[in-house]
N, C-alpha and C positions, 0 to 999 in steps of 0.2 A: 555564702549560700552553697549548700551541698549539691551534689549532682542531681539527685531526684527533684529537689526544689527547682533547679534550673530547667529541668525537662518539663516539669509541671507548668512553670511560668511560660515556657516556649509553647506548650500545648494550648494555653489560653490564647496566645497570639495566633496560632494556626486556626483555632475556632473562629477568631474574630476576622481573619483575613480571607478565609477560603471562599466566602460568597462573592468577593470582589475579584477573584482570579479566574481567568477563563482560558489561558494558554499554557503550553508546556514550559516555555521559557520563563514566564512569570512564576510558575510553580517552582521551578528550579531556584530562581533567585530569592524568592520570598519564603519558601517553605522547606526546601531540601538542603541547599548549601548552608544556611544558618545552623541547621542541626549538626552538621559535621564540624562546624566551628566550635559548637559546644562540646563535641567529642574530642576537641583538641587539635584538629588538623589545620594546617596552613592552607586554606582553600585558594589562596592567591599564588601558591607556589606549585607550578606544574610538575616539578620533580617529585612532589609528595602527593598532590591532589590534581591529577591530570584530566582536563576536560577533553571530550572527543577523542578518547583513546582508541587507536586503531587495533582492531581484532579481526584480521583476515580469516575468513571461513572458507577453507577449501579453495576452489577456483574463484570465489568471490573476494575481490580485493577492495580495500578501502572501507570495509565495514567498521563502524565506529560505535563504541558504547559511550554513554553520556559522560561517565566519570570512572576513573580508576585510581584507587589508592595504591601507591607504589612503595616498594621497599627494595632498595638496591637496584633501582631501575626496572624491577619486575612487579607486575600487578599482583596484589594479594586479595584485594576486594574490588569487584566490579559493581557499578551502580547504574542501573537502567531506570530512567525517569519517564513518567507520563504526567499529563495534566491532571490536576486535582478533580477535574470534571469527568475523568475516565475511570472505568472499573479495571482492575488489574488482571482478571482471570484470563483474558485472551492474549496477554502480552508476555507470558512466561517463556514461550517458545523462542522469542528473540534473545532473551538473556541466556537461555539454554545453549544457543548456537555460539554466543560469545564465550561462554564459560569453557566450552570444549576446545576452543581455539587458543586459550591462554593458559598461563600457569597459576591463575587465581585460585584460591582455596575457598572463597566465599563470594556469593552473588547476592545483591540486594535489588529487589524490584519495588518501586515506590511511586505513589502519586502525591507524595507530600503529606498524606493523611495516614495511609496504611503503608507499613514497611514489612516486606516479606524477606526473610533471610534464608538462603539456600547454601548447601554444600554438596559433597559427593559421597554420602554414606553408603549408598547402594552399589555404586560402581565407580572406581577411581577415574578421575578426570571427566566424569559425566554427571552433570548437575541433576540432583534429585528432582522429581516432579512435585514433591510435597515439601514446603518450607519447614525448617526445624524451629523457626520462631516467627511470630507475627505480632507486630506492634501497631496499635490503633491510637493515634494521637488524640482522638476525641473520646477515648475510653481507656485511659491509662490504668495499668495494674502495677503494683509494686514489683511483682515477680518479673514482669516484662522489662521494667526499667532496670532491674538488677542485671538482667541478661544483656541489655543494651550497654550498660556501663562497661562490660567486658570488651566492647569495641572502641573504647577510648584509646587514643594514641598512646598515652602513658602507660596503659596496662594491657595493651593488646598482645595476646599470646595465642597464635592460631592453633597450636597443638592442643592447648588446654581447652579452647572453645570447641574444637572438633571432638574432643573426648567426651564432652557433655552434650553435644548436638544430638546424638542418637537418643539419649534419654529424653531430651526436650521434645524431639519429634514425636516419639511414640507416646509420651505422656500427654501431649496435646491431642493426638488421635484418640487415645483412650477417653479423654475428657469429652471429646466430640461425640463419641459413641454413647457415653453415659448421658450426655445432655439430650441426645436424640431419644434415648429410651425414657428419659425423664419426661420429655414433651409428649411422646407417643409410644408407649411400650409395644415392642414388636411381639409377634406370636412366639418367636424363638425365646425371647427374654421371659415371657410369661411361663412358657413350658419349663424353662430352666428353674424358675422359682418354685413352680408347682411340684417338680420332681422331688423336692425335699419336704414339702408340707402337705401334699394332697395325695392320698392313696388310691383314689378312684381313677377311672379312665379319663385321660386327657383328650377328649374329643373336641370338636369345634365349638359345641355349645358351652362346654366347660371353659374353654379358653376365652370365649366372648363374655362369659359371666365374670371371670376373674380379672380381665384386662382393666376395667375401670377401678377395681379394688387395688390392683397393683399400682396404678397411677396415683391413687390417693395415698396409699401407704408410703410410696416413694417420696411423695411431696411432704408428707408428715414427718418422715424420717429426716430429710434434709433440714426441714424447719426446726426440728428439735435439736439437731446438731448446732445450728446457728444460734438458737436461743440459749443452749447450754454454754456455748463459748462466751456469749455476751454475759451471761450470769456469772460465769467463772471469773471473767475479767473484772466484774464489778464487785465480787465478793471480797471481804476482808478477813484474812486469817490472823486473828489476834493471839492465837496460842503460841506463835513463834516469837512474840515480842512481849516479854514480861513487864516492860516499862510502861507505867500508866501515864498517859498524856492525853490531852484533849485533841481529838482528831475531827476536823470539820466533816460534816455529813456530805457524802457525794450524792448529788441529785440523780435519782434513778428515773430513766425515761418512762413515761406512762404509755408509750407506744408499744403495743403488742401485735405483731403480725400473725394473723390467724391462718389456720389451714385453708379455710374458705378463700381468703384473700390470695394466698399463693396459688390455689387452684384456678381462681379467676384470671390471675396473671398468665398462667400457662395455657389457658383456653385462648386468651387474646393473642399470645405469642404464636400459637398454632394457626389461628385465623389469619395472621399477617405474614406467615412464613413464605407465602408466594409473592409477597409485595416487597419485603425488605429482608436482609439477613436477620435471623432470630436474635443474634447477640446485640442488635441495635435496639431491641425492645427491652426496656428496663423498668424497674419500679422504685417508688419512694413512698414509704409509709409515713403518715402524719397522724396527729391525734384526732383530726376531724375527717380524714378520708385516706383512701389507698390510691395513689396516683400511678398511672402507667405512662412512661415517658419515651420519647424518641431520642436515642443516643444519650440517655441520662441527663438530658437538658430540661430543666424545670420550665424553661420558656417554650418548650415544645411538648405540651401534654397531649397524649393520644386520647385519654379518657380518665375518669375517676370512678372508683368503686366505693360505695358506702353500704356496708353489710351490718353495721352496728345498730341499725334502726329496725322497727317492726317490719317495714317493707324494704327489701333489697333494692338498691338504686344503682343505675349506670348513668354517668353524666358524660355527654359527648360535646366537645367544643365546636363552635362554628368558625367561620373565617375570622371573626373578631374575638375569638376565644371566650365567647359567652357560652356557658354550659347549658345544654338541654337535659332536663332530668327525666329519666326513663325508669319506670318501676318494673322489677323483675319478680316473677313467681319463684324461679329457681335459677341457679347459675347457668343452666343449659340455655336459658333465654338469650344469653349473650351471643350465641351463634346466629341469631336472627339479624344481628347488626354488623356482620362481617364487612359488607360493602361500605357502610358509613365509616367504620374504623379505618378501612383502607384509604378512603378519601382523605381523612385527616392526615395520615402518614404521608400520602403523596403531596400534600400541600407543603410539608416540611422538606421533602426531597427536592 
């Protein structure tokens, strides 16, 4: 089994166990330490993987970070752990203090589900406020797993990781900006686009007129890129192979994700932005309906959209996951059901 398969298998374990864990200690033993075993560290050897590592901060003595990965008796990676029931946002300051008091080059803040990786790009020996890498065990991406692989004991090269950390950090920040503009184009972004396509005066009325058009065009553009990549992957170039042989037909999916479906997805994402992180709202298209999911889990449907019929339909599940069918005149009618959609998500949280 290769590294990525091992991580995916472990992620399934995390998804299964997280609901049964309520303490920090249980989170460490069940969700965090096993990951570092997969990374190749001897977690039972305190010379290599040291628990309760002392990191005295100024006049405060006896400050301890949960784990430190040591190299020649010096810490290279500090790991601060929290319970899987806790959010990480309010805890980075603790790791920040420990980082400044040691020779460690990397800090990891985790609750066993989310892993945030920090270094000192902005100022030497002072941990950055923004992580250069974030890994979500419930929503794994190949790119994140490839970066995680660099932290394996057998291939760990702190200088090489540090050299790519800046690119990762700013690449992620750029993606977040684009995602925000995708969800809700700002006035500045609309003005930026209009500067090259519209010769008239860019007053407030014009900005308001073009904002929904920009959103639809952006959505359509991304959708076309995705569909083109899928079509390219499925296409067969017979010109490069003069040998005639019978090639079995590749079944082509009948699922076509439409612009309207993507638009409905981003409407729902926007409505739930105040309830959960937007990246936890995902979609799965099928031949019979377009499903909106919580954390990409098919057992946690937020709603279903059916736009292929004469009457547009929104289907919202109750506590027993029985769907109530609601007919829509336009996609804008979805906005009327913000509170009900939020109630569904809160049940899964």
